[in-house]
DOMISE-30390 format. One record per residue (C-alpha): x, y, z; residue number from 1. Coordinates in nm, 3 decimals, decimal comma. Layout:
BEGIN
[[X Y Z] NUM],
...
This chain:
BEGIN
[[-1,093 -8,632 1,430] 1],
[[-0,747 -8,470 1,444] 2],
[[-0,472 -8,681 1,293] 3],
[[-0,195 -8,768 1,538] 4],
[[0,133 -8,589 1,488] 5],
[[0,461 -8,778 1,463] 6],
[[0,748 -8,758 1,709] 7],
[[1,107 -8,746 1,591] 8],
[[1,390 -8,822 1,833] 9],
[[1,690 -8,622 1,714] 10],
[[2,050 -8,673 1,819] 11],
[[2,220 -8,333 1,797] 12],
[[2,578 -8,448 1,856] 13],
[[2,826 -8,340 2,125] 14],
[[2,824 -7,963 2,086] 15],
[[2,924 -7,826 1,746] 16],
[[2,619 -7,718 1,546] 17],
[[2,797 -7,820 1,224] 18],
[[2,798 -8,182 1,344] 19],
[[2,420 -8,196 1,309] 20],
[[2,316 -8,428 1,029] 21],
[[2,141 -8,286 0,723] 22],
[[1,843 -8,502 0,811] 23],
[[1,827 -8,357 1,163] 24],
[[1,823 -8,000 1,029] 25],
[[1,553 -8,091 0,777] 26],
[[1,331 -8,244 1,045] 27],
[[1,383 -7,959 1,292] 28],
[[1,269 -7,708 1,032] 29],
[[0,963 -7,911 0,935] 30],
[[0,803 -7,981 1,275] 31],
[[0,560 -7,765 1,473] 32],
[[0,712 -7,816 1,819] 33],
[[1,066 -7,888 1,937] 34],
[[1,108 -8,031 2,287] 35],
[[1,447 -7,979 2,448] 36],
[[1,571 -8,120 2,783] 37],
[[1,749 -7,939 3,060] 38],
[[1,863 -8,064 3,400] 39],
[[1,708 -7,787 3,613] 40],
[[1,456 -7,502 3,562] 41],
[[1,725 -7,232 3,567] 42],
[[1,992 -7,415 3,366] 43],
[[2,023 -7,367 2,994] 44],
[[1,944 -7,651 2,758] 45],
[[2,269 -7,744 2,584] 46],
[[2,078 -7,931 2,314] 47],
[[1,871 -7,619 2,241] 48],
[[2,184 -7,406 2,219] 49],
[[2,328 -7,646 1,960] 50],
[[2,026 -7,635 1,728] 51],
[[1,932 -7,267 1,753] 52],
[[2,165 -7,146 1,472] 53],
[[1,992 -7,370 1,214] 54],
[[1,628 -7,310 1,310] 55],
[[1,405 -7,115 1,076] 56],
[[1,192 -6,981 1,361] 57],
[[0,871 -7,161 1,266] 58],
[[0,868 -7,421 1,546] 59],
[[0,769 -7,356 1,904] 60],
[[1,051 -7,459 2,139] 61],
[[0,948 -7,613 2,472] 62],
[[1,201 -7,704 2,741] 63],
[[1,135 -8,007 2,962] 64],
[[1,311 -8,059 3,295] 65],
[[1,487 -8,392 3,352] 66],
[[1,660 -8,356 3,691] 67],
[[2,005 -8,504 3,758] 68],
[[1,905 -8,733 4,043] 69],
[[1,906 -9,103 4,130] 70],
[[1,569 -9,081 4,311] 71],
[[1,362 -9,325 4,104] 72],
[[1,021 -9,191 4,215] 73],
[[1,116 -8,834 4,127] 74],
[[1,255 -8,940 3,790] 75],
[[0,944 -9,144 3,709] 76],
[[0,729 -8,840 3,783] 77],
[[0,930 -8,616 3,549] 78],
[[0,940 -8,878 3,272] 79],
[[0,564 -8,925 3,295] 80],
[[0,499 -8,549 3,292] 81],
[[0,725 -8,507 2,991] 82],
[[0,553 -8,793 2,807] 83],
[[0,212 -8,642 2,876] 84],
[[0,321 -8,298 2,750] 85],
[[0,469 -8,442 2,432] 86],
[[0,165 -8,662 2,375] 87],
[[-0,065 -8,361 2,415] 88],
[[0,109 -8,179 2,130] 89],
[[0,096 -8,489 1,910] 90],
[[-0,274 -8,542 1,982] 91],
[[-0,335 -8,188 1,864] 92],
[[-0,189 -8,290 1,528] 93],
[[0,148 -8,121 1,581] 94],
[[0,451 -8,299 1,443] 95],
[[0,721 -8,269 1,708] 96],
[[1,088 -8,335 1,772] 97],
[[1,275 -8,415 2,091] 98],
[[1,641 -8,314 2,075] 99],
[[1,910 -8,479 2,283] 100],
[[2,289 -8,460 2,311] 101],
[[2,490 -8,719 2,122] 102],
[[2,289 -9,012 1,990] 103],
[[1,930 -9,073 2,106] 104],
[[1,984 -9,437 2,200] 105],
[[2,327 -9,401 2,363] 106],
[[2,305 -9,309 2,734] 107],
[[2,041 -9,052 2,646] 108],
[[1,751 -8,881 2,825] 109],
[[1,544 -8,959 2,517] 110],
[[1,541 -9,331 2,602] 111],
[[1,332 -9,270 2,915] 112],
[[1,086 -9,052 2,727] 113],
[[1,068 -9,306 2,444] 114],
[[0,987 -9,588 2,685] 115],
[[0,718 -9,386 2,864] 116],
[[0,552 -9,293 2,537] 117],
[[0,561 -9,654 2,418] 118],
[[0,407 -9,761 2,749] 119],
[[0,140 -9,492 2,785] 120],
[[0,067 -9,395 2,424] 121],
[[0,141 -9,695 2,198] 122],
[[-0,055 -9,539 1,913] 123],
[[0,205 -9,264 1,866] 124],
[[0,442 -9,296 1,570] 125],
[[0,802 -9,237 1,682] 126],
[[1,094 -9,203 1,442] 127],
[[1,451 -9,181 1,572] 128],
[[1,734 -9,007 1,387] 129],
[[2,091 -9,087 1,503] 130],
[[2,357 -8,838 1,605] 131],
[[2,731 -8,832 1,674] 132],
[[2,813 -8,952 2,026] 133],
[[3,074 -8,787 2,248] 134],
[[3,269 -9,114 2,257] 135],
[[3,341 -9,109 1,885] 136],
[[3,373 -8,731 1,864] 137],
[[3,638 -8,745 2,140] 138],
[[3,844 -9,002 1,952] 139],
[[3,832 -8,788 1,638] 140],
[[3,929 -8,473 1,829] 141],
[[4,224 -8,650 1,990] 142],
[[4,329 -8,828 1,670] 143],
[[4,312 -9,166 1,844] 144],
[[4,182 -9,476 1,657] 145],
[[3,916 -9,650 1,863] 146],
[[3,987 -9,989 1,710] 147],
[[4,227 -10,136 1,456] 148],
[[4,203 -10,487 1,316] 149],
[[4,074 -10,725 1,582] 150],
[[4,116 -10,493 1,882] 151],
[[3,843 -10,517 2,146] 152],
[[3,657 -10,205 2,261] 153],
[[3,428 -10,125 2,553] 154],
[[3,235 -9,805 2,625] 155],
[[3,122 -9,762 2,986] 156],
[[3,019 -9,493 3,232] 157],
[[3,266 -9,466 3,519] 158],
[[3,163 -9,735 3,772] 159],
[[3,032 -9,631 4,113] 160],
[[3,330 -9,812 4,261] 161],
[[3,609 -9,669 4,045] 162],
[[3,825 -9,972 4,120] 163],
[[3,590 -10,167 3,893] 164],
[[3,760 -10,004 3,594] 165],
[[4,061 -10,227 3,651] 166],
[[3,906 -10,537 3,495] 167],
[[3,803 -10,346 3,183] 168],
[[4,152 -10,215 3,111] 169],
[[4,281 -10,569 3,151] 170],
[[4,023 -10,722 2,914] 171],
[[4,000 -10,461 2,636] 172],
[[4,244 -10,287 2,403] 173],
[[4,045 -9,962 2,416] 174],
[[3,833 -9,844 2,707] 175],
[[3,617 -9,535 2,658] 176],
[[3,497 -9,399 2,992] 177],
[[3,204 -9,158 3,007] 178],
[[3,061 -8,944 3,287] 179],
[[3,397 -8,898 3,455] 180],
[[3,309 -8,575 3,633] 181],
[[3,439 -8,518 3,983] 182],
[[3,595 -8,865 4,017] 183],
[[3,883 -8,809 3,777] 184],
[[4,138 -8,813 4,059] 185],
[[4,027 -9,162 4,167] 186],
[[4,034 -9,284 3,807] 187],
[[4,386 -9,153 3,751] 188],
[[4,505 -9,330 4,065] 189],
[[4,364 -9,663 3,942] 190],
[[4,515 -9,618 3,595] 191],
[[4,851 -9,522 3,747] 192],
[[4,855 -9,842 3,952] 193],
[[4,819 -10,034 3,623] 194],
[[5,084 -9,829 3,448] 195],
[[4,825 -9,687 3,208] 196],
[[4,783 -9,326 3,323] 197],
[[5,023 -9,221 3,046] 198],
[[4,810 -9,410 2,793] 199],
[[4,495 -9,219 2,877] 200],
[[4,350 -8,914 2,702] 201],
[[4,103 -8,676 2,863] 202],
[[3,863 -8,487 2,636] 203],
[[3,645 -8,218 2,792] 204],
[[3,342 -8,059 2,622] 205],
[[3,433 -8,208 2,286] 206],
[[3,354 -7,992 1,980] 207],
[[3,221 -7,705 2,195] 208],
[[3,390 -7,397 2,054] 209],
[[3,616 -7,224 2,304] 210],
[[3,558 -7,492 2,569] 211],
[[3,705 -7,811 2,423] 212],
[[4,018 -7,932 2,599] 213],
[[4,231 -8,239 2,522] 214],
[[4,498 -8,372 2,758] 215],
[[4,730 -8,655 2,654] 216],
[[4,863 -8,859 2,945] 217],
[[4,698 -8,815 3,283] 218],
[[4,989 -8,888 3,516] 219],
[[5,103 -8,525 3,519] 220],
[[4,769 -8,353 3,580] 221],
[[4,776 -8,062 3,822] 222],
[[4,545 -8,047 4,123] 223],
[[4,349 -7,774 3,948] 224],
[[4,302 -7,991 3,638] 225],
[[4,192 -8,286 3,849] 226],
[[3,932 -8,079 4,032] 227],
[[3,785 -7,888 3,737] 228],
[[3,652 -8,172 3,526] 229],
[[3,289 -8,133 3,426] 230],
[[3,020 -8,390 3,359] 231],
[[3,079 -8,369 2,982] 232],
[[3,419 -8,537 2,996] 233],
[[3,546 -8,855 2,833] 234],
[[3,860 -9,057 2,901] 235],
[[4,002 -9,292 2,638] 236],
[[4,249 -9,555 2,755] 237],
[[4,458 -9,746 2,498] 238],
[[4,677 -10,035 2,608] 239],
[[4,895 -9,966 2,302] 240],
[[4,892 -9,591 2,250] 241],
[[5,049 -9,465 1,930] 242],
[[5,016 -9,092 1,865] 243],
């Protein structure tokens, strides 16, 4: 009987290959198969692009599609298919890794795969290795302390109703807002009404060479800047901003 392979969930960080942990590199170069997510069949896998420079070429790399949609039935189908494909490799005795942006257990695609595997294949041994999240990488890039002393911090995706951000900026000293995307204009308007647009920092594509952009103070953004914000954008709001 073939011995089951192990699955390693690997956080690959926000974009810079050099932010991979030593442990992540060691695992990636020891497994037989590396599974990498992408959002559509014709889109490149950002996670794969991050790890490619450190691979020794021994592992087979397989890309799995996880569509950017809110349709629960469609998502369930893709998660189940991905779990079955990963489980097939493991049942053939192949140690495997699943790579994901940032940290595996922080707003990650890996969480859905992990849950499906736990549900459908409880016999599989899964080991998770942490990575640097965009939230903390953005603070480092901007030179902004996330918390000092007894300051309170919250990390949230931008609410569906952007006005909901108001209560967070009132309750917390630091608010880190993820998944800003195309709704930056609405967010800036809400922050401006609270007098905090000047205390906000926008970080786009953090640590991605040639693409990273940091903007301090959002009240003076141009229309072009407001309309060209991608999905991989983070806003940090500090009630007391000291640069």
